[in-house]
Every structure is written in C-alpha cells, then in structure tokens.
C-alpha positions in Angstrom: 6.9 133.0 -151.5 5.3 129.5 -151.8 6.1 129.7 -155.6 9.8 129.5 -154.8 9.5 126.2 -152.8 8.8 123.9 -155.7 7.9 120.3 -155.2 11.0 119.2 -153.4 12.6 119.8 -150.0 13.8 123.4 -149.6 16.1 125.2 -147.3 15.3 128.9 -146.9 18.3 131.2 -146.1 16.5 134.0 -144.3 19.4 136.5 -143.7 22.6 137.6 -145.2 24.5 136.0 -142.2 22.8 132.6 -142.6 25.0 129.6 -143.2 25.2 128.6 -146.9 23.3 125.4 -146.2 25.9 123.3 -148.0 25.6 120.7 -145.2 21.9 120.2 -146.1 22.8 119.9 -149.8 25.5 117.3 -148.9 23.2 115.3 -146.6 20.4 115.3 -149.2 22.7 114.2 -152.0 24.0 111.3 -149.8 20.4 110.1 -149.3 19.2 110.8 -152.9 16.8 113.5 -151.8 16.1 116.5 -154.0 16.7 119.7 -152.1 16.9 123.3 -153.1 18.4 126.3 -151.3 16.6 129.6 -151.7 17.8 132.9 -150.5 15.0 135.1 -149.3 15.9 138.8 -149.6 12.8 140.2 -147.8 14.0 142.1 -144.7 11.2 140.7 -142.5 11.7 137.0 -143.5 14.1 136.2 -140.7 11.8 137.7 -138.1 8.8 135.8 -139.5 10.5 132.5 -139.2 12.5 133.3 -136.1 15.7 131.8 -137.5 18.4 132.1 -140.2 17.4 128.8 -141.8 14.2 126.9 -142.4 13.7 123.4 -143.8 10.5 123.3 -145.8 8.8 119.9 -146.7 7.5 119.3 -150.2 4.0 120.0 -148.9 5.2 123.5 -147.8 5.1 122.7 -144.1 8.1 124.0 -142.0 9.9 120.9 -140.8 12.7 122.7 -138.9 14.2 126.1 -138.3 17.5 127.0 -136.8 20.6 129.2 -137.0 23.2 126.5 -137.9 23.4 123.7 -140.4 25.9 121.8 -138.2 23.5 118.9 -137.7 21.9 119.0 -141.2 22.2 115.2 -141.7 20.3 114.5 -138.4 17.7 117.2 -139.0 17.0 116.0 -142.5 17.0 112.3 -141.4 14.4 113.1 -138.7 12.3 115.2 -141.1 12.3 112.3 -143.5 11.1 109.9 -140.8 14.2 107.8 -140.6 14.3 105.7 -137.4 15.6 107.6 -134.4 15.6 106.1 -130.9 14.3 108.2 -128.0 17.8 108.6 -126.6 19.1 109.7 -129.9 16.2 112.1 -130.4 16.7 113.6 -126.9 20.4 113.9 -127.3 20.2 115.4 -130.8 17.4 117.7 -130.0 18.9 118.9 -126.8 22.4 119.3 -128.3 21.1 121.0 -131.5 18.8 123.3 -129.6 21.4 124.3 -127.1 24.2 124.8 -129.7 22.2 126.4 -132.5 18.9 127.7 -131.1 17.2 125.2 -133.3 13.5 124.4 -133.1 12.3 121.0 -134.4 8.6 120.3 -134.7 7.5 118.0 -131.9 5.9 114.7 -132.9 2.1 114.6 -132.7 2.1 110.8 -132.6 4.2 107.9 -133.7 4.3 107.3 -137.4 4.4 111.0 -138.4 7.4 112.4 -140.1 8.9 113.1 -136.7 7.8 109.9 -135.1 10.2 108.4 -132.6 10.7 104.7 -132.2 11.3 103.3 -128.7 
C-alpha cells in the first residue's frame, strides 16, 4: 500500500461510506500543499486504521485518522506544524474528537509536527 502514497501528503479513504475528503483537498490547495486522495478498496483497511479517513505524511507516518473531514483545515494545519495555542489545540482536539471520533497523534515534545506553542 505504501506505493500508493507517493511523496506528498495523502488522505486515505478506507470505506465506501467515508467522506469524499474534498475539505482536505480544499484546505491543502489554500495552503499550497500537494495532497492526494486514495480510495483503498481492501475490506480490512478500515479495521486496520480504525477510521474512515487517514492523513498520511510524506514520510508515510499516519498524522491523523478520523471519520469526518469537517475540521480538515485545522487537522492539516496542526499536522504541518502551524502555530496552535494550547487553548486552540485543546478546543479543537476535544471538539473534533467528540464530534468525529477523530484521533490526532499526541505531541512527543515541542517542535515536532504536532508541537503546541504556549
């Protein structure tokens, strides 16, 4: 499956009922980020990732997974390391998680792609 990711950001659609990910495409275009959407037809893919959508970084690490693209701009921004205050991160993470069942990788330390500024 790694062959399908390419060298850019990728959103995997992991089920027939997954959102079309247009919100991710729009957010990436606004920021000048190259992003592809790939439909994964394997029946076990959704169970493997535990979500309908997965955002894959160019180094093939899962940056985010969730069931909705409603906060695609915020998810992509955080994955790209754009500044996010602790209050914004808490509000966005809690709201997105509660509303969409989203899982966002927790920061390991400040300065990572998910680093949070005070």
